[in-house]
C-alpha positions as CSV (number, residue, x, y, z in Angstrom):
1,M,242.9,111.6,-137.9
2,Q,242.9,107.9,-138.1
3,Y,239.9,105.7,-137.1
4,P,241.5,102.4,-136.3
5,L,238.5,100.6,-134.9
6,V,235.3,99.3,-136.5
7,L,232.3,99.6,-134.2
8,E,229.1,97.7,-135.0
9,I,226.0,98.0,-132.7
10,L,223.2,95.5,-133.4
11,T,219.8,94.8,-131.8
12,P,217.6,91.8,-132.5
13,D,215.7,94.0,-135.0
14,K,218.2,96.1,-136.8
15,H,221.8,97.5,-137.2
16,V,222.0,100.7,-135.1
17,Y,225.5,101.8,-136.1
18,K,228.4,100.6,-138.1
19,G,231.5,102.9,-138.6
20,N,235.1,103.6,-138.0
21,V,235.9,105.0,-134.5
22,T,238.9,106.0,-132.4
23,Q,237.4,104.6,-129.3
24,A,234.3,103.3,-127.5
25,T,233.1,103.4,-124.0
26,L,230.8,100.6,-122.9
27,P,228.8,100.0,-119.8
28,G,230.4,96.8,-118.6
29,A,228.6,94.7,-116.0
30,K,231.1,95.6,-113.3
31,A,232.2,99.0,-114.5
32,P,232.4,101.0,-117.7
33,F,235.4,100.4,-119.8
34,V,237.1,102.0,-122.8
35,V,238.2,100.2,-126.0
36,M,241.0,101.7,-128.1
37,H,243.2,100.5,-130.9
38,N,244.8,97.1,-130.3
39,H,242.7,96.4,-127.3
40,A,243.0,92.7,-126.0
41,P,240.3,90.3,-127.1
42,I,237.3,90.4,-124.7
43,I,233.7,89.2,-124.5
44,S,231.7,91.1,-121.8
45,V,228.2,91.5,-120.5
46,L,226.8,95.0,-120.7
47,Q,224.5,96.5,-118.3
48,K,222.1,99.5,-118.5
49,G,223.9,102.7,-119.6
50,N,225.3,104.7,-122.5
51,L,227.3,103.1,-125.2
52,C,229.6,106.0,-126.5
53,W,232.0,106.4,-129.3
54,I,234.1,108.9,-131.2
55,D,234.1,109.0,-134.9
56,E,234.7,111.5,-137.8
57,K,231.4,113.3,-137.0
58,G,232.4,113.7,-133.2
59,D,230.9,112.1,-130.3
60,G,228.0,109.5,-130.6
61,S,226.0,107.4,-128.1
62,V,223.1,105.3,-127.7
63,E,221.3,104.4,-124.4
64,I,221.1,100.6,-123.8
65,S,219.3,98.3,-121.2
66,G,221.8,95.4,-121.6
67,G,223.5,93.1,-123.9
68,F,227.1,91.8,-124.6
69,V,230.1,92.9,-126.6
70,E,232.9,91.1,-128.3
71,V,236.2,92.9,-129.1
72,D,238.6,91.1,-131.4
73,N,241.2,92.4,-134.0
74,N,240.1,96.0,-133.7
75,V,236.4,95.2,-134.3
76,I,233.9,95.9,-131.6
77,T,230.6,94.1,-132.1
78,A,227.9,94.9,-129.5
79,C,224.6,93.1,-129.4
80,V,222.2,95.2,-127.3
81,E,218.7,96.1,-126.4
82,L,217.8,99.8,-126.6
83,L,215.9,101.7,-124.0
């Protein structure tokens, strides 16, 4: 299976995750949204919820209290605060 996206999750203190994924689901400020291969560029505010992804190990997730995300050229960079 191909993993065409790179997901990087950062906090002010550390790198939480960096890896290749097939998709990520993020808790957007207005509603959750899914990012898949070739998603349009976007910058969005994130609210409290689960940031989830699918990688070669299966499903992964982290609970966040908020933050923001940038998606550009199949790279997802999320700057978050963990709960």
